C-alpha positions in Angstrom: 309.8 52.8 -83.8 312.3 51.1 -85.6 310.9 47.7 -84.4 307.6 48.1 -86.0 309.1 48.9 -89.7 309.8 46.1 -92.0 313.4 45.4 -93.3 312.7 47.3 -96.5 311.7 50.5 -94.8 314.6 50.2 -92.2 317.1 49.8 -95.4 315.7 52.8 -97.1 315.7 54.9 -93.7 319.3 53.7 -93.5 320.0 55.0 -97.0 318.6 58.3 -96.0 321.0 58.5 -92.9 319.1 57.0 -90.0 321.9 54.8 -88.4 319.7 53.3 -85.9 317.8 51.6 -88.7 320.9 49.8 -89.8 321.6 48.9 -86.2 318.1 47.3 -86.1 318.8 45.4 -89.5 321.8 44.3 -88.1 320.3 43.2 -84.9 317.6 41.1 -86.7 319.9 39.4 -89.4 323.4 38.9 -87.8 322.7 35.6 -86.2 321.0 33.7 -88.9 323.3 35.3 -91.6 326.5 34.4 -89.5 325.2 30.6 -89.1 324.5 30.4 -92.9 328.1 31.7 -93.6 329.8 29.8 -91.0 328.2 26.5 -91.8 329.4 26.9 -95.4 332.9 28.3 -94.8 335.8 26.8 -92.9 337.9 27.8 -91.2 336.2 30.2 -88.9 338.4 33.1 -90.2 337.0 32.7 -93.6 333.6 32.8 -92.3 334.2 36.0 -90.3 335.6 37.6 -93.1 332.7 36.7 -95.4 330.2 38.1 -92.7 332.1 41.2 -92.4 332.5 41.5 -96.2 328.6 41.1 -96.5 327.7 43.8 -94.4 330.2 45.8 -95.8 328.7 45.5 -99.2 325.1 46.3 -97.6 326.7 49.6 -96.4 328.4 50.3 -99.7 325.2 49.5 -101.5 322.9 51.7 -99.1 322.3 54.5 -101.7 321.6 52.1 -104.5 319.2 49.7 -102.5 315.9 49.3 -104.2 313.2 47.2 -102.5 312.4 44.8 -105.3 312.8 41.9 -103.1 312.9 41.2 -99.7 315.7 42.6 -97.9 316.8 39.3 -96.4 316.7 37.9 -100.1 319.0 40.8 -101.3 321.2 40.1 -98.1 321.6 36.4 -98.6 322.3 36.8 -102.3 325.3 39.1 -101.5 326.6 36.3 -98.9 325.9 33.5 -101.2 328.0 35.3 -104.1 331.1 35.9 -101.8 330.8 32.3 -100.4 331.1 31.0 -103.9 333.9 33.5 -104.5 335.7 31.8 -101.5 334.9 28.4 -102.7 336.4 29.2 -106.0 339.6 30.6 -104.5 340.1 27.6 -102.2 338.1 24.5 -102.0 337.3 24.5 -98.2 338.3 21.6 -96.1 336.1 20.9 -93.0 338.1 21.4 -90.0 337.0 19.7 -86.8 340.0 20.8 -84.9 338.9 24.2 -84.6 340.4 25.6 -81.3 338.2 28.1 -81.0 335.2 25.8 -80.7 335.7 23.0 -78.2 333.3 20.5 -77.8 332.1 20.3 -74.0 331.5 16.8 -72.5 328.4 16.1 -70.8 328.5 14.0 -67.7 327.0 11.3 -69.7 329.3 11.6 -72.6 332.4 11.8 -69.9 331.1 8.4 -68.4 330.6 6.7 -71.9 333.4 7.9 -74.1 332.5 5.2 -76.6 329.1 6.8 -77.5 330.6 10.2 -77.5 333.1 9.0 -80.1 330.4 7.4 -82.1 328.4 10.7 -82.3 331.8 12.6 -83.0 332.3 10.1 -86.0 328.9 10.7 -87.4 329.2 14.4 -87.2 332.4 14.2 -88.9 331.3 12.0 -91.7 328.2 14.6 -92.2 330.5 17.4 -92.3 332.9 15.6 -94.8 329.8 14.6 -97.0 328.6 18.1 -96.9 331.9 19.6 -97.9 331.9 17.0 -101.0 328.8 18.4 -102.5 329.1 20.8 -105.2 328.7 24.5 -104.0 325.2 24.9 -105.7 323.7 21.9 -103.9 325.4 22.8 -100.6 324.0 26.3 -100.6 320.6 25.3 -101.5 320.6 22.5 -98.9 321.8 25.2 -96.1 319.3 27.7 -97.2 316.4 25.2 -97.0 317.6 23.1 -93.9 319.1 26.1 -91.8 317.1 28.9 -92.7 313.9 27.3 -93.5 313.3 29.2 -96.6 310.9 28.4 -99.3 311.9 27.0 -102.8 311.0 30.3 -104.3 313.0 32.3 -101.8 316.1 30.1 -102.3 315.5 30.5 -106.1 315.4 34.3 -105.8 318.6 34.2 -103.6 320.6 31.8 -106.0 319.2 33.2 -109.2 317.4 29.8 -110.4 314.0 28.7 -110.9 312.0 26.6 -108.4 312.4 23.4 -110.3 316.2 23.9 -110.3 316.2 24.3 -106.5 314.2 21.2 -106.3 316.6 19.3 -108.4 319.9 20.6 -106.4 318.1 19.5 -103.1 316.9 16.1 -104.4 320.8 15.5 -105.9 322.2 17.0 -102.6 320.2 14.5 -100.4 320.8 11.5 -102.7 324.5 12.2 -102.4 324.3 12.5 -98.7 322.3 9.4 -98.4 324.8 7.5 -100.6 327.9 8.7 -98.7 326.4 8.2 -95.1 325.4 4.7 -95.6 327.1 2.3 -93.6 
């Protein structure tokens, strides 16, 4: 029965004591939410902490939850605020030496290490360029490209208007292009 209810109904059911409703919400949103957070925070432990804190805040706020916006918008607003707090505490540095995430090499990459190195350097340049973006620009870019959210949904999550979202996206893309040109 939980599978047929929308997110807002599930959250209200959870607030009324239905633990299975929360489990369903968690199962629906854990992957996309974790990807959003982990691509915005480094090292991995910071992303893990932010992910757990986001769900902790959802649990704490269950009785105060009102379906005034989509549940996913509310969830991403919580995550976005926590990420900004983390950015402010410590300006993140992209770590490509994360021991927990080794990069497996395909047979082609093993046979042609120069090509693999080239792709690795491109990925490194992109990650460094993303890390240099202002927080507001990086977050709207992530929400648009990774979560494929509309400008309106991004505006709801970030608390700004549609035109501001468009402007931040444009500036982010311009900065990335300038930074990544050979």
